[in-house]
C-alpha positions, 0 to 999 in steps of 0.5 A: 143626162142631167134632169131639169128642174121642170122634169124632176118636178113633173116626175115627182108631183104625181108621186107626192101625197096630197092630203085633204088640207092641201089646197095648193101643192107642187107646181105653184110659187108656194104651197097652201094647206088649210088649218082645222079652223080653215085658216089658209097657211102659206109655206115656202122654202128656197135656197140662196147658194154660193156661185148660183145666186151670189159670188163672194166678194162681189157684194157684202154679206148683208145683201146676201142675207137680205136676198135669201129671205126676200126671195121667199117673201116674193114667193109667198106674195105670188100666192097671195099670202102675207108673210109672217115668220121664217126659219133660216138653216145656214151652212157655211165653210170654215173659211168664212169669217165670223164678221161675214156670218154676222153680216149675213144675219144683219141683212136678213134681220133688217129686211124681216123687221121692215116687213113685220116677219119674225125669224123663229128658228133654223139650223146651223151647220158647217159646210164642206164647200160654199155657203148655203142658206135655206129659208122656209117661210110661213104666210097667212091668206086670211080668207083670200083664195090663193093665186095660182099658175093654172087659171089663165084664160084666153082674152086675159090681160098679161100684166107685170108689176114693174120693169125687167131685165138687167137685174145682174146690176144690183137689182137681184139683191136689192129687190123690194118683195111684191108680197103687198101687190100680191095680197091686193090681187088675191083679195080682188078675186079677179086674178086668174093666174099669177107667178113670181118672175124669178127665171126670166118672163119668157120661162116663167110665162111658159110655165103659166101657159103650160099649167093653164093650157093656153097660148100667149102673145107678148108685145115687145114694145110694151115690155117696161125695161129696167135702167142700169147705172148709166141710165141706158135701159135693158134690152128686150132680150134682157127683159124676156130672159135675164131672170131674177126680176122678182116682179109678179106676172098676172093674168086677169080680164081687161075690165077687172084690170081697169078697176084693180089698177088703182088699188093702193098696193098697185098704183105706186108700182110701174105695172104694165100690160105686156100682152094677152093670153090666147087659146092653146093653139096659138102657142107662145109668140112675140109681136115687135113694133112693126107687127111682125110675130115670131115664136117666143124663145124659151131662155131664162134660167133653169136648174139641172140636177143629177148626172 
């Protein structure tokens, strides 16, 4: 029976040695290690796979390269880091035209320049099947304490940095990494927990709740829903479960949000309060417009590994 990503990480985490330099390890959006001089270094790697994260022919390869880097910048921001450098390991099959390979790098390098990130190396190889892009990123905390997944407290507000759902209609390729918002959240010192919304709000909230040993309530009418090309908003189901939103979900006290929402990096975004953290025994629930409560379905996306 295949292992889920969550099950394998639960098995792996206690077996992975963590030295005294490790401030954040397995179980967060990115790792943080401390240099001998005391600087917080953020480390993250992420794969972008053909037939999983993109399909050949549905978009130009410049969008594929952009997405591969943007996913890593988003995760670095989710722990409060400012991204500074990246490595790209790329494997491509023999049937991929040279123009597509160069277009991939053009898209990656264009986004890197926009965010002052340097591509400093990596690896190139031939793949027996499909395109695989593995980006490893480095960021700096610059004195900020890292944002974690395991600090949410009952009574905290749950806030997202932008609209959710309908990501398949181009957003998953063209999203802006929210690392500047993450830096502002970390600099405030007021945020108790944070996660990058890549697998769907419902599934990612479940990760925060499990790590923090809390419950949570989502107010369905408060969910900001992304509008498609026809102007129609995503459904509530899509906002909860679609994934690849790449917004930040964070938990903090209500008084802190009243002060923080005016910060420049956040004021420019369509942030929305979508619920509250509750005691662990309350579980994960939703409240609809009529005040009816229901369990929060898992949904979202999860990789399975092995046979």
